[in-house]
N, C-alpha and C positions, 0 to 999 in steps of 0.2 A: 756170667763171669765166674771163673774158677778161683778157688782160694786154696792156698797151701799152708798147712800149719808149720810155723817156724819158731824156733826157740830164740831167746834173747841172745844167746851166744852166736847163733847163725846170723842174726841181724848185725851183730857187731863185726863178724868176720866179713860179711858182704860189704858193709860200709867202709871197712878198712881197705878192702880190695879196690873199691871205687875211689877212695882217697889216694891210694898209691898211683892209680892210673891218671887221676886228675893232676897230681903233683908232677908226674912225669911229663905230661903234655904241657903243663905250664912252664916247666923247666926247659923243655925243648924249644918253645917259642919265645922265651923271655930274652931280653937283651942285656941283663945284668951280669951274666956269666960269659966267659970267653966261649966263642963258637966251637972251638976244638973240644971243650969239656962238656958243654951243655947238650950237644947233639946225641952222642952215644949214651950218656947217662939218662937223659930225659926220655929218649925213645925206648931204652931198656926198661925203665920204670913203667912207662906206659904199656909196653908189651906184656910185662909180667903181671901188672895189675889187671889188664884186660883179660888175659888168659885165665887168671885165677878167678875173676868175677864170673866169666862165662862158664867155667867148669863148675863152680859152686851152684849157679842157677840151674844148669843142666842136671846136676846131681839132685837138687831139690825137686825138680819137675819129674825126673824119671823115677825117683824114689816114691813119690806120691801118686804116680799114675795108676789109675784103676786097672785092675787085671780083669780080662774077660772071664766070665763064668762058664 
């Protein structure tokens, strides 16, 4: 199993991105907000959070990848 060194700040940013995506998904499927408002806002939050999270993970993996000698 590979391990990647991360700082506390990076962990905080990753968790925030996951929280944004989860909040967007929860808003998109909830029934407490009017359908006209919840769809665009919820899916937008989900999309932004997901893209942010995946780009951060890709950056960590690519930054710490071993270079061939």
